[in-house]
C-alpha positions as CSV (number, residue, x, y, z in Angstrom):
1,E,21.2,-63.0,-86.9
2,E,19.1,-63.9,-90.0
3,G,19.2,-61.2,-92.6
4,A,22.3,-59.6,-91.1
5,V,25.0,-58.4,-93.5
6,S,28.7,-58.9,-92.7
7,L,31.0,-55.9,-92.7
8,A,32.9,-57.4,-95.6
9,A,29.7,-57.7,-97.7
10,A,28.6,-54.2,-96.7
11,A,32.1,-52.9,-97.7
12,A,31.9,-54.6,-101.1
13,A,28.4,-53.1,-101.7
14,A,29.5,-49.6,-100.6
15,H,32.6,-49.8,-102.8
16,H,30.5,-51.0,-105.8
17,H,28.0,-48.1,-105.4
18,R,30.7,-45.6,-104.4
19,A,28.9,-44.9,-101.1
20,G,30.5,-42.9,-98.3
21,V,28.1,-44.2,-95.7
22,A,26.4,-47.6,-95.2
23,M,23.8,-47.7,-92.5
24,A,21.8,-50.5,-91.1
25,A,18.0,-50.1,-91.2
26,G,17.8,-50.3,-87.4
27,A,20.3,-47.5,-87.1
28,F,18.4,-45.3,-89.5
29,A,15.1,-46.0,-87.7
30,C,16.7,-45.2,-84.4
31,L,18.2,-41.9,-85.6
32,S,15.1,-40.7,-87.6
33,G,12.4,-42.0,-85.3
34,N,13.2,-39.9,-82.2
35,A,9.9,-38.3,-81.5
36,P,9.9,-35.3,-79.2
37,G,8.9,-37.4,-76.2
38,R,11.8,-39.8,-76.8
39,L,14.6,-37.3,-77.2
40,G,15.9,-37.9,-73.7
41,R,16.7,-41.6,-74.4
42,S,20.3,-42.7,-74.8
43,W,21.4,-44.9,-77.7
44,E,24.7,-46.7,-78.5
45,I,25.2,-47.1,-82.2
46,P,28.4,-48.9,-83.3
47,V,30.3,-47.0,-86.0
48,T,33.2,-48.4,-88.1
49,V,35.3,-46.3,-90.4
50,K,37.3,-48.2,-93.1
51,A,39.8,-46.8,-95.6
52,G,40.1,-48.2,-99.0
53,T,41.4,-47.6,-102.5
54,G,39.3,-45.9,-105.0
55,V,39.7,-45.1,-108.7
56,G,43.2,-44.1,-109.7
57,N,44.6,-45.3,-106.3
58,T,42.8,-42.6,-104.4
59,T,42.0,-43.2,-100.8
60,T,38.4,-43.6,-100.0
61,T,36.7,-43.6,-96.6
62,T,33.5,-45.5,-95.8
63,V,31.5,-45.1,-92.6
64,F,29.5,-48.1,-91.5
65,V,26.7,-47.4,-89.0
66,D,25.5,-50.7,-87.4
67,Q,22.4,-51.8,-85.5
68,P,21.8,-50.0,-82.2
69,L,22.9,-51.8,-79.1
70,P,20.4,-52.3,-76.3
71,S,20.1,-49.3,-74.1
72,R,21.9,-49.4,-70.8
73,E,18.7,-48.1,-69.2
74,H,17.0,-51.5,-69.7
75,N,17.1,-54.0,-67.0
76,P,17.7,-57.7,-67.7
77,R,14.0,-58.5,-67.8
78,A,13.3,-55.9,-70.4
79,L,16.1,-57.1,-72.5
80,A,14.8,-60.7,-72.3
81,A,11.3,-59.5,-73.3
82,G,12.8,-57.8,-76.3
83,V,14.7,-60.9,-77.4
84,Y,11.5,-62.9,-77.0
85,E,9.5,-60.5,-79.0
86,R,12.1,-60.5,-81.9
87,E,12.2,-64.3,-81.9
88,V,8.4,-64.6,-82.0
89,L,8.3,-62.1,-84.9
90,A,11.1,-63.9,-86.8
91,R,9.3,-67.2,-86.4
92,A,6.0,-65.8,-87.5
93,S,7.6,-64.2,-90.5
94,A,9.4,-67.5,-91.4
95,S,6.1,-69.4,-91.0
96,A,4.3,-66.9,-93.2
97,S,7.0,-67.1,-95.9
98,A,6.8,-70.9,-95.9
99,S,3.1,-70.9,-96.1
100,A,3.2,-68.4,-99.0
101,S,5.7,-70.5,-101.0
102,A,3.7,-73.8,-100.5
């Protein structure tokens, strides 16, 4: 996916900034954007915990919270519509960027 950051790159950035948690923007939006009418929805958010070595050979732990997975409540047609919408937005964004730089 364009703009996606690999786990290795996220781990390097978290280590550099001494962060204990690295969270994808989509995961943050999912967790913080649950309005009262949406609290009953289920979400599956992948979480990875990595141990590393910190200053003075201390052990550090970093938690990586990735993009939410599609809800199991969606049927295949709804999932296809979501993929289509994301693709249209990505192409429109790329087109706008190309036009702006020209």
